[in-house]
N, C-alpha and C positions, 0 to 999 in steps of 0.2 A: 659768627659764633666761635669759630676756631681761633680767630685772631684775638678775641677777648680772653681766651685761655692761653694765649701765646703758644699755640700749637700749629706747626706748619703743615702736617699731614696726618689724617686720621681716617680710618675705615669705619663702617657701620658697627662692627664688633666692638671696636674701641669706644665708640660713642655710647652705645647701650651699656657696655660694661662699666664705663665711668659714671653715668647717670644713676645706674641701679646698684652701685656698690654698697656693701654692708658696712664699710669702714665709717665709723661715726665721725671722725675728723673730716673726711672727705664730704660726707653729707652735710656737716655743719658749714663747710666752705661753700657747697653748692647752694644751700639755703640763703646764706648771706649774699652770694652772687646774684641769685634770682630776684631777691628783694629790691635790687637796684634797677631792675629792668622795667620798661614801660609796657603798655598793653600791645602796641604794635609789635614790639620785639617778641612778646609771648605768643602772639598769633603765628609769627614765623617759626618760633621755637617748637610749638606743638606740631606745625606742619612738617618741620624737619624730622621730628620723632616718628610721625606717621610714615614719612618716606623711608626712614630707616627700617621700620617694621615691615614695610612692603618689599623692600629691596633685599633684606638679609635672607640668605638661603639656609633654610633649616637643615638641609642635608649636609651643608658645610659646617654649620654651628648647631649641632643637635640640642644644645642646652637652651636654645631659643625656640623650641617647639611650641611653647606656650608664652611667646615673647611679651605679650601685653601684660601677663601676670607679674612680670618683673617690675612694672611701674606702679602697681596698685598700692604698694606700701611706701612709696616715695612721696614726700611732701612737695609736689611740683604743680598742684592745681591752685590757681589763683582764685580764692573764694571771697565771698562777701556775705555778711549777715547784717542785721539791723544796726549794729554798733561798730563793726570793724571789718577791715580787709586783712587777709592773711594767706599764707600758703598752707595747704593741707593735703592729705592723701585723698584718693577718690572715694573713699568709703562714706556713704550717706551724704553725698554731694549731688545736687540736682541742677539742671538747666532751668533758668527762669522761664516760666511759661510765656509764650508769645503774646498772649492776651492779658497778661497780668504783670505790669511793671513794678508793682509794689512788692517789697520783701515781706516774707511771712515769718512771724516770730518763731524762733526755735528751729528754723530750717536753714541749712547752709547751701548757698547757691554758688555755682561757678560764675565769676564775673563775666558778663556777656561780652564786654569789649576786649577781654583777654583772648578771645578766639574769633573775633569778628572785626578787628581793626585793620586799617590799611586799604589799599585799592586792589590788591591782588585777590580775586575771587577764589582762585584755586587754593591759595594759602588758607583762606577762611574755611573752605570746605574740608580740607585735610586736617586743619586744626580741630574742628568739631568732630571729625571722624576719629581722631586720636582719643579725644576725651570720652567719646562713646565707647571706644574699644577698651578703655581702662575702667569702664563701668560708672562713669558719670551718667546719670539717668534723667529722663524727662520727669518733671514733677506732675504726675497725673494720678488718677484713681488707683492705679496699680501701685504707685509709689506710696500713697497714703496707706493702703492695706498692708504693704510690706512693713512700714514703720509701726503700724498698730500691732502686727504679729510679733515684731521684735520687742515691743513693749510688754507683751504677755510673757515672753521668755524670761524677763528680768523682774517684772512687777506683778505677776499673776496673783499674789496675795492681796493686792489692792483692788482686784476685780470682783464686783458683786454679781450675783446670778442674773439680775436684770440687765446689767451692762454687758455681760457675756452673751446673753440672749440677743440683745440689740446688735452687737458686733457680728454675731453669726448670721443674723438675718441679712446684714449688709454684705457679708462674705458670700452668702448664697446667691444674692441678686447679682453680684459681680460674676460669680462662676457661671450662672445661667447664661450670661451674655458673652462669656469668654471661657468656654470649656477647655481650650488648649492651655490655659494658664493654671490648671489645677495644681501643678507642682509648687506654685507660689505658697500654698497653704501647708505644705508638708514640712516636717521637722520643726514645727513650732508647737509649744505647749499651750494651746488655747482651748482645748476640749476637756471637759471634766469626765473622769472615769471613776468607777467605784469597785471596791471589793468588800462585800459585807456592808457595814455602815461607814467605812472609811472612804473619803473622797480624795482623788488625786488629780492634779493638772497633768495632762498627757498630750503627746503628739498622736497623730492618727495611727502610726505603726504600733502603738502600745495598747490598742483598744480592740474590742470585739463587740458585735451587735447581738443582743439577745432580747428577751422580753423586757420592757413592754413594746419594743420596736419591731422585732422579728422573732418568731418562735424557733430560734436556732439551737437552744440548749448549750451554746458554747460557754456561757458563764460558769457552768458547773465543772468545766475542764480547764480551769485556770492553771492548775499544776502541770498541765501538759503544754499548752501554748503560751503561758505566761503573759496573757493580755487581760487588762482590766475590762469589765463590762462598761458600756457607755452609761453615764449617770442617768438614772431613771427620772430624775427631776426635770429633765428637758421636756418630757412628755406634757407636763403641766404648763410649760411656758409657750408652747406652740399650739396653734389651732390645727384642725385636721389637715387642711391643705398645706400649710407651712411645715407641718410635721412630716408629711410625705416628701417634700422637697429636702428637708433636713436629713432624712434617711438616705435619699439618693445622693446627697452631698457627701455623707459619710462613706457610702460605697465607692464614690468616685475618688475619695481620698485613700482607698484601699484599707479602710477599717475592716477587719476580718468579719465575714458573715457566713462563711461556709468553708469546708475543706475543698481543696482542688488538686487535681492530678497535675504534677509538674514534670518537666523534662530533666533528666539527669544523665550521667554517663553510664554505660553498661558496667556492672560490677566487674572488678579486676579479674576475679577467677574465671568468670564466663568469657571475658575478653581474651584471656590467655588460651582458653580452650578453643575458641574460634580461630585464634591466630595460628594454631597448629595446622589448621586446614589451609592457611595461606603461605606457609613456609616463611620465607624471608621478605615477604611483601612489606613495603614501606608505608607507614601511616602518613597521609597528606591531608591538606584541608579540603580535598575533594571526596574524602571518605565519609563514612557514617558511623556515629557512635551515640546511639540514643536508647535510653531506657526511661521508664516513667515510674513515679512514686507519689505517695501522699505523705507530706511531712508528719513525722511522729506517728505513723500508722500503727506501729507495734504497740505504742502506749495506749492508743484508743482501743485496740483490740483487747488489750489486757484488762480493760475496764469491765468487760462482759456486761455491757450496759446497752439497753435498747437505743438510747439517744446517741451514743457513740457509734453504734452500728448504722443508725440512720444517716449520720453525717458522712460516713464512709460510702454507703450505697448511693447517696445523693451525688457525691462527687464522681463516682464511677459512671452513673447514669448520664451525667452532664458532659463527661469527657468525650473527646473525639475518638472515632473508631481506631485511628492509627496509633493511639496510645496504649492499646491492649497488647502490643508486641514489642519486645526489645529488638533493635536492629543494629548490625555491625558489619562494616567492611572497611579495610584500610585505605582504599582509594577507588576512584571511579572505574578503574579497569577490572576490578574484581567483582564477583557476584556477591550480592548482599545476603547475609544470613539473618534469619529471623527466628525468634523462639517465643512461644506463647507463654 
């Protein structure tokens, strides 16, 4: 590798710095240089980059704390589609499934022989590790769902209600089998919300649940929480059992369905009052600084409304007992002060 660049001595920092440079002229040279290499060479090259990432000491080179991220926007993945081979970044590139040797139209795969050539098994293993670490992914059900969600982000105006319903049914089935992967569905505009008669494509964070799904009354307080109500038309698309699953899926996505007591820091004025009791005591990570609140509680109280009051009381009733008191002390050696 070094001899091909006519370099006599190089460290890991120099290697990663050269490959991940932002200089367009250097990147053009690297691309031209890589295009001349065969698959065995690529396997050794990826293994070398994996070694570099394993060996480089973050405490010596702090800028490499997220070292694999530096490679994500560099066109060094040898890819293959139905009609051509090329070098590309790792975005939306997948490993060819072991049980499917056929290429799939519209999907970009990393060329298998570019990370599995040669006799050295350690090189092959490290080469694949490197590609995985820069986010080349296995082409599986999760990958298909991810691609479908990204399609919504750009082409939601092409989606009919029936297609949206079918997609969500598939999403729910996947979620029920893979509860830990719920984050896959967040930050994508695949859910319909409404305000009055207007319909909007939303991500889960922009929505709240109300009738006809749950009698929360949150819909009438849009001006406070700024979240659209879940589109009521979904109720007619799901049967009773699947509607229940749909509502649970929305809750798992953190669609708002209640107010909740959250942890915050003790108000500054109260903290200062307590600090006078401690004199010059130093704040450390062993101390305590906890208070509790409900987001926008003042605005809900101002409504002087039964349903707003019910939302607040329901949140208080469900809260843990330790949330009823603010607590502060600068460090573990001092006595904790509480206030109701």
